[in-house]
C-alpha positions as CSV (number, residue, x, y, z in Angstrom):
1,M,15.1,1.0,-14.1
2,K,15.9,3.9,-12.9
3,N,13.2,5.9,-13.7
4,S,11.1,3.0,-11.7
5,L,13.1,3.7,-8.3
6,V,12.5,7.3,-8.8
7,I,8.7,6.8,-9.6
8,L,9.2,4.6,-6.4
9,A,11.0,7.2,-4.2
10,A,8.2,9.8,-5.5
11,C,6.6,10.3,-1.4
12,L,3.2,8.4,-0.5
13,L,2.9,10.4,2.8
14,L,0.1,12.3,2.5
15,S,0.1,15.8,4.1
16,G,-2.3,15.4,7.5
17,P,-4.5,12.3,8.2
18,L,-7.3,10.8,6.2
19,F,-8.6,8.6,8.5
20,A,-12.4,7.7,6.6
21,Q,-15.8,8.3,9.0
22,E,-16.6,4.3,10.5
23,L,-19.4,2.6,8.5
24,E,-21.2,-0.4,9.6
25,L,-20.2,-3.6,8.4
26,P,-22.1,-5.7,6.2
27,P,-23.4,-9.1,7.5
28,A,-21.4,-12.2,7.1
29,I,-20.9,-13.2,3.9
30,C,-21.8,-16.9,2.7
31,I,-20.2,-18.6,0.0
32,D,-21.2,-21.8,-2.2
33,G,-18.2,-24.1,-2.8
34,T,-15.2,-25.5,-1.7
35,P,-12.9,-23.2,-0.1
36,K,-9.0,-23.8,-1.5
37,E,-6.2,-21.9,0.6
38,K,-4.3,-19.9,-1.9
39,Y,-2.4,-17.5,-2.7
40,L,-3.7,-14.5,-4.8
41,L,-1.2,-12.3,-5.3
42,R,3.2,-13.2,-5.1
43,A,5.5,-10.1,-4.1
44,G,7.3,-10.6,-7.3
45,T,10.8,-11.1,-7.9
46,K,12.8,-9.7,-5.5
47,I,15.9,-7.0,-7.3
48,L,19.1,-7.6,-5.4
49,G,20.1,-4.7,-3.4
50,G,17.0,-3.0,-4.5
51,I,15.2,-0.1,-1.6
52,G,12.9,2.1,-2.9
53,D,13.2,5.3,-0.6
54,F,9.6,7.1,0.5
55,Y,10.6,10.5,1.9
56,H,9.1,14.4,1.8
57,P,8.9,16.0,5.0
58,E,7.0,19.5,3.7
59,G,3.9,17.2,2.7
60,I,2.5,15.3,-0.1
61,A,-0.4,15.1,-3.2
62,K,-3.3,13.7,-1.1
63,G,-4.2,9.6,-2.2
64,S,-1.0,9.0,-3.6
65,E,-0.8,5.1,-3.8
66,L,1.4,2.6,-4.7
67,G,0.1,-0.9,-5.7
68,S,0.4,-4.3,-7.3
69,V,-2.8,-6.0,-9.7
70,A,-4.3,-9.2,-8.8
71,K,-6.6,-11.3,-11.5
72,V,-9.7,-12.9,-10.3
73,R,-11.0,-15.9,-11.6
74,K,-12.9,-17.3,-9.1
75,P,-14.6,-16.0,-5.8
76,F,-11.5,-15.0,-3.6
77,L,-11.6,-14.2,0.2
78,I,-8.8,-12.1,1.3
79,K,-7.5,-13.4,5.0
80,D,-4.1,-12.0,5.0
81,I,-2.1,-9.4,2.9
82,L,1.7,-9.0,3.4
83,F,4.3,-6.8,2.8
84,S,8.0,-6.1,4.6
85,L,9.9,-2.9,4.9
86,A,13.2,-2.6,5.4
87,A,13.3,0.0,8.1
88,N,11.5,3.4,9.3
89,H,12.7,6.3,10.4
90,I,9.1,8.4,9.9
91,P,7.5,9.2,13.7
92,G,4.3,8.3,14.0
93,C,3.9,6.8,10.8
94,V,0.6,5.1,9.7
95,A,-0.1,3.7,6.4
96,A,-3.2,2.5,4.7
97,I,-4.3,-0.7,2.1
98,N,-7.1,-0.2,-0.2
99,I,-8.7,-2.3,-2.2
100,Y,-9.9,-0.9,-6.0
101,R,-11.7,-3.1,-8.8
102,I,-10.3,-2.1,-12.0
103,E,-13.7,-1.7,-14.4
104,G,-14.5,0.1,-18.1
105,E,-11.8,1.7,-21.0
106,P,-10.5,3.7,-20.0
107,E,-10.1,2.3,-16.3
108,E,-12.2,3.1,-13.5
109,F,-10.7,2.7,-9.7
110,V,-13.8,1.4,-7.4
111,N,-13.0,1.2,-4.2
112,I,-14.6,-1.6,-2.3
113,L,-13.7,-1.7,0.7
114,H,-15.6,0.0,3.9
115,R,-13.1,1.6,5.2
116,P,-8.6,1.2,4.3
117,I,-7.4,-0.9,6.5
118,Y,-4.9,1.2,8.5
119,I,-1.6,0.3,9.6
120,P,1.0,1.4,12.3
121,I,4.4,1.7,11.4
122,P,6.5,2.1,13.9
123,E,9.9,3.8,14.1
124,S,13.2,0.7,13.7
125,A,16.4,0.8,11.4
126,E,15.7,-3.2,11.2
127,R,13.4,-4.9,8.6
128,Q,9.7,-5.0,9.8
129,D,7.0,-8.1,8.3
130,F,3.2,-7.3,8.3
131,D,0.7,-9.8,8.2
132,I,-2.3,-7.7,7.7
133,Q,-5.8,-9.6,8.5
134,P,-8.7,-7.5,7.6
135,E,-11.6,-7.5,10.3
136,E,-13.8,-6.8,7.4
137,S,-14.9,-10.2,5.4
138,I,-13.5,-9.0,1.5
139,L,-14.4,-11.0,-0.4
140,L,-13.8,-10.4,-4.7
141,E,-15.8,-11.6,-7.3
142,P,-14.0,-12.4,-10.9
143,G,-12.2,-9.5,-12.3
144,R,-9.0,-7.1,-11.7
145,Y,-8.0,-5.5,-8.8
146,F,-5.4,-2.5,-7.9
147,I,-3.9,-4.0,-4.3
148,A,-2.4,-0.3,-3.2
149,F,-0.4,0.5,-0.2
150,G,0.2,4.5,0.8
151,L,1.6,6.2,4.2
152,V,-1.4,8.8,5.3
153,D,-0.5,9.8,8.2
154,C,3.0,10.9,10.7
155,D,4.1,13.0,13.5
156,Q,3.5,16.4,12.3
157,A,5.4,17.6,14.9
158,A,8.2,16.1,13.5
159,V,7.5,16.6,10.4
160,Q,8.0,21.3,11.5
161,R,10.9,20.3,13.8
162,I,13.3,18.8,10.3
163,L,11.5,22.1,8.7
164,D,12.6,24.3,11.4
165,T,16.6,23.0,11.2
166,P,19.0,23.9,8.1
167,E,19.7,21.1,5.3
168,P,23.0,20.4,6.6
169,D,21.9,19.8,10.3
170,R,19.3,17.4,9.5
171,A,19.8,14.0,10.7
172,P,20.4,11.9,7.2
173,L,17.4,9.5,7.6
174,A,14.9,11.9,9.3
175,M,11.4,11.3,7.4
176,H,12.7,8.6,5.3
177,L,11.2,5.2,5.0
178,H,12.7,2.3,2.8
179,A,11.1,-0.6,1.4
180,Y,12.3,-3.9,-0.6
181,I,11.9,-3.8,-4.7
182,Y,10.5,-6.1,-6.6
183,F,9.6,-6.7,-10.6
184,K,6.0,-6.8,-10.6
185,S,2.9,-5.4,-12.6
186,S,1.9,-2.3,-10.7
187,Y,0.1,1.0,-10.7
188,Q,0.7,3.9,-8.9
189,R,-1.2,7.5,-8.5
190,F,-0.2,10.6,-6.8
191,T,-3.8,11.9,-5.5
192,A,-6.8,9.9,-5.0
193,L,-8.7,10.6,-8.3
194,S,-5.5,11.1,-10.9
195,K,-5.1,8.7,-13.7
196,A,-2.9,5.6,-12.7
197,I,0.6,4.6,-14.7
198,H,1.8,1.2,-15.2
199,I,5.5,0.9,-13.7
200,P,7.1,-2.5,-13.2
201,V,8.3,-2.7,-9.7
202,N,6.2,-2.9,-6.4
203,I,7.1,-3.4,-2.6
204,G,6.1,-7.0,-3.0
205,I,2.2,-7.0,-1.2
206,A,1.3,-10.0,-1.5
207,V,-2.2,-11.8,-1.1
208,K,-3.4,-14.9,0.5
209,G,-6.7,-16.4,1.3
210,L,-9.7,-19.0,0.2
211,E,-10.4,-19.7,-3.0
212,Y,-13.7,-21.3,-3.5
213,Q,-14.2,-23.6,-6.5
Protein backbone atom coordinates (compact mmCIF):
# COMPACT_ATOMS: atom_id res chain seq x y z
CA MET A 1 0.00 0.00 0.00
CA LYS A 2 2.86 2.39 0.76
CA ASN A 3 4.15 2.03 -2.79
CA SER A 4 0.67 2.62 -4.20
CA LEU A 5 0.30 5.83 -2.22
CA VAL A 6 3.72 6.95 -3.40
CA ILE A 7 2.52 6.44 -6.97
CA LEU A 8 -0.61 8.43 -6.19
CA ALA A 9 1.48 11.18 -4.65
CA ALA A 10 3.44 11.42 -7.89
CA CYS A 11 2.50 14.72 -9.42
CA LEU A 12 -0.28 15.06 -11.93
CA LEU A 13 0.05 18.84 -12.27
CA LEU A 14 1.30 19.73 -15.73
CA SER A 15 3.71 22.51 -16.65
CA GLY A 16 1.32 24.90 -18.33
CA PRO A 17 -2.12 24.74 -19.96
CA LEU A 18 -2.95 22.09 -22.52
CA PHE A 19 -6.19 23.55 -23.80
CA ALA A 20 -7.08 21.77 -27.02
CA GLN A 21 -8.52 23.60 -29.96
CA GLU A 22 -12.30 23.49 -29.81
CA LEU A 23 -13.85 21.21 -32.39
CA GLU A 24 -17.35 21.22 -33.81
CA LEU A 25 -19.50 18.74 -31.91
CA PRO A 26 -21.13 15.87 -33.80
CA PRO A 27 -24.91 15.74 -34.43
CA ALA A 28 -27.23 14.49 -31.72
CA ILE A 29 -26.99 10.76 -31.06
CA CYS A 30 -29.97 8.50 -31.76
CA ILE A 31 -29.97 5.19 -29.91
CA ASP A 32 -32.35 2.26 -30.29
CA GLY A 33 -33.52 0.49 -27.15
CA THR A 34 -35.03 1.24 -23.76
CA PRO A 35 -32.80 3.33 -21.47
CA LYS A 36 -32.15 2.27 -17.89
CA GLU A 37 -30.49 4.62 -15.42
CA LYS A 38 -27.50 3.03 -13.66
CA TYR A 39 -23.93 3.47 -12.48
CA LEU A 40 -21.35 2.34 -15.00
CA LEU A 41 -18.54 2.90 -12.52
CA ARG A 42 -18.55 3.32 -8.75
CA ALA A 43 -15.86 4.84 -6.58
CA GLY A 44 -14.82 1.62 -4.86
CA THR A 45 -14.05 0.97 -1.20
CA LYS A 46 -12.77 4.03 0.61
CA ILE A 47 -9.54 3.51 2.53
CA LEU A 48 -10.05 4.65 6.11
CA GLY A 49 -7.90 7.73 6.57
CA GLY A 50 -6.45 7.36 3.06
CA ILE A 51 -5.54 10.69 1.48
CA GLY A 52 -3.54 11.12 -1.73
CA ASP A 53 -1.26 14.15 -1.90
CA PHE A 54 -0.60 15.67 -5.33
CA TYR A 55 2.24 18.19 -5.26
CA HIS A 56 5.04 19.49 -7.43
CA PRO A 57 5.78 23.22 -7.74
CA GLU A 58 8.42 22.84 -10.46
CA GLY A 59 6.21 21.43 -13.20
CA ILE A 60 5.37 17.86 -14.16
CA ALA A 61 5.58 15.58 -17.17
CA LYS A 62 2.87 16.53 -19.62
CA GLY A 63 -0.05 14.16 -19.90
CA SER A 64 0.07 12.57 -16.42
CA GLU A 65 -3.27 10.89 -15.68
CA LEU A 66 -4.84 8.64 -13.08
CA GLY A 67 -8.11 6.82 -13.69
CA SER A 68 -10.39 3.85 -13.29
CA VAL A 69 -11.32 1.08 -15.71
CA ALA A 70 -14.96 0.80 -16.81
CA LYS A 71 -16.35 -2.30 -18.56
CA VAL A 72 -19.27 -1.51 -20.90
CA ARG A 73 -21.52 -4.43 -21.86
CA LYS A 74 -24.36 -2.48 -23.54
CA PRO A 75 -24.43 0.99 -25.15
CA PHE A 76 -24.06 3.53 -22.36
CA LEU A 77 -24.71 7.30 -22.48
CA ILE A 78 -22.73 9.19 -19.82
CA LYS A 79 -24.76 11.77 -17.89
CA ASP A 80 -22.62 12.42 -14.77
CA ILE A 81 -18.96 12.02 -13.78
CA LEU A 82 -18.50 12.34 -10.01
CA PHE A 83 -15.52 12.63 -7.69
CA SER A 84 -14.58 14.36 -4.44
CA LEU A 85 -11.47 16.16 -3.25
CA ALA A 86 -10.44 16.58 0.38
CA ALA A 87 -8.76 19.99 -0.04
CA ASN A 88 -7.07 22.14 -2.66
CA HIS A 89 -4.27 24.65 -2.05
CA ILE A 90 -3.24 25.14 -5.69
CA PRO A 91 -4.15 28.64 -6.95
CA GLY A 92 -5.83 28.70 -10.35
CA CYS A 93 -6.09 24.91 -10.42
CA VAL A 94 -7.72 23.32 -13.48
CA ALA A 95 -8.33 19.57 -13.81
CA ALA A 96 -9.41 17.58 -16.85
CA ILE A 97 -11.32 14.37 -17.49
CA ASN A 98 -10.43 12.28 -20.54
CA ILE A 99 -12.03 9.02 -21.68
CA TYR A 100 -10.04 6.43 -23.62
CA ARG A 101 -11.20 3.22 -25.26
CA ILE A 102 -8.75 0.40 -24.46
CA GLU A 103 -7.98 -1.60 -27.58
CA GLY A 104 -5.64 -4.36 -28.74
CA GLU A 105 -2.72 -6.20 -27.24
CA PRO A 106 -0.52 -4.55 -26.13
CA GLU A 107 -3.15 -2.14 -24.91
CA GLU A 108 -3.71 1.06 -26.86
CA PHE A 109 -5.58 4.02 -25.38
CA VAL A 110 -7.76 5.83 -27.95
CA ASN A 111 -9.26 9.13 -26.78
CA ILE A 112 -12.95 9.24 -27.70
CA LEU A 113 -13.62 12.86 -26.66
CA HIS A 114 -13.54 15.77 -29.08
CA ARG A 115 -11.84 17.72 -26.29
CA PRO A 116 -11.11 17.09 -22.61
CA ILE A 117 -13.66 18.10 -19.99
CA TYR A 118 -12.01 20.98 -18.11
CA ILE A 119 -12.91 21.53 -14.45
CA PRO A 120 -11.86 24.59 -12.39
CA ILE A 121 -10.94 23.47 -8.86
CA PRO A 122 -11.44 26.32 -6.33
CA GLU A 123 -8.99 26.76 -3.49
CA SER A 124 -10.52 25.34 -0.31
CA ALA A 125 -9.42 23.65 2.90
CA GLU A 126 -12.76 21.81 2.95
CA ARG A 127 -14.11 18.82 1.03
CA GLN A 128 -15.45 19.55 -2.45
CA ASP A 129 -17.85 17.25 -4.34
CA PHE A 130 -17.96 17.47 -8.14
CA ASP A 131 -20.79 16.32 -10.40
CA ILE A 132 -19.66 16.93 -13.98
CA GLN A 133 -22.39 16.78 -16.63
CA PRO A 134 -20.64 16.71 -20.02
CA GLU A 135 -21.86 19.11 -22.70
CA GLU A 136 -20.76 16.63 -25.35
CA SER A 137 -22.92 13.53 -25.85
CA ILE A 138 -20.64 10.66 -24.82
CA LEU A 139 -21.91 7.28 -25.96
CA LEU A 140 -19.78 4.27 -25.01
CA GLU A 141 -20.08 1.16 -27.14
CA PRO A 142 -19.36 -2.24 -25.51
CA GLY A 143 -15.71 -2.53 -24.53
CA ARG A 144 -13.21 -1.36 -21.88
CA TYR A 145 -12.54 2.28 -21.10
CA PHE A 146 -9.98 4.26 -19.11
CA ILE A 147 -11.69 7.24 -17.42
CA ALA A 148 -8.84 9.51 -16.40
CA PHE A 149 -8.32 12.51 -14.12
CA GLY A 150 -5.38 14.88 -14.42
CA LEU A 151 -4.34 18.37 -13.37
CA VAL A 152 -3.56 20.51 -16.39
CA ASP A 153 -3.04 24.08 -15.22
CA CYS A 154 -2.44 26.36 -12.26
CA ASP A 155 -1.36 29.91 -11.46
CA GLN A 156 2.20 29.90 -12.78
CA ALA A 157 2.98 33.12 -10.92
CA ALA A 158 2.06 31.35 -7.66
CA VAL A 159 4.43 28.51 -8.56
CA GLN A 160 7.23 30.97 -9.18
CA ARG A 161 6.59 32.69 -5.84
CA ILE A 162 6.93 29.34 -4.10
CA LEU A 163 10.16 28.57 -5.94
CA ASP A 164 11.51 31.97 -4.97
CA THR A 165 10.75 31.29 -1.30
CA PRO A 166 13.38 29.32 0.68
CA GLU A 167 11.99 25.86 1.41
CA PRO A 168 11.94 26.27 5.23
CA ASP A 169 9.80 29.40 4.80
CA ARG A 170 7.23 27.94 2.41
CA ALA A 171 3.64 27.42 3.60
CA PRO A 172 3.36 23.68 4.41
CA LEU A 173 0.29 23.11 2.21
CA ALA A 174 1.14 25.47 -0.66
CA MET A 175 0.60 23.85 -4.07
CA HIS A 176 -0.92 20.69 -2.56
CA LEU A 177 -4.15 18.98 -3.63
CA HIS A 178 -5.55 16.23 -1.41
CA ALA A 179 -7.83 13.47 -2.69
CA TYR A 180 -9.56 10.60 -0.92
CA ILE A 181 -8.15 7.17 -1.75
CA TYR A 182 -10.26 4.14 -2.73
CA PHE A 183 -9.47 0.52 -3.55
CA LYS A 184 -10.23 0.21 -7.27
CA SER A 185 -8.61 -1.34 -10.34
CA SER A 186 -6.86 1.64 -11.90
CA TYR A 187 -4.24 2.87 -14.34
CA GLN A 188 -1.69 5.64 -14.14
CA ARG A 189 0.19 7.21 -17.03
CA PHE A 190 3.02 9.66 -16.39
CA THR A 191 3.00 11.15 -19.90
CA ALA A 192 0.38 11.23 -22.64
CA LEU A 193 1.92 8.50 -24.78
CA SER A 194 3.63 6.48 -22.05
CA LYS A 195 2.71 2.95 -21.06
CA ALA A 196 -0.10 2.78 -18.50
CA ILE A 197 0.67 0.90 -15.30
CA HIS A 198 -1.86 -0.92 -13.13
CA ILE A 199 -2.29 0.31 -9.56
CA PRO A 200 -4.80 -0.95 -6.94
CA VAL A 201 -6.04 2.45 -5.73
CA ASN A 202 -7.81 5.48 -7.17
CA ILE A 203 -9.38 8.83 -6.25
CA GLY A 204 -12.92 7.44 -6.43
CA ILE A 205 -14.21 8.44 -9.85
CA ALA A 206 -17.84 7.37 -10.42
CA VAL A 207 -19.85 7.48 -13.66
CA LYS A 208 -23.61 7.21 -14.09
CA GLY A 209 -25.95 7.55 -17.03
CA LEU A 210 -28.27 5.55 -19.26
CA GLU A 211 -27.72 1.96 -20.38
CA TYR A 212 -29.68 0.94 -23.48
CA GLN A 213 -31.25 -2.52 -23.38
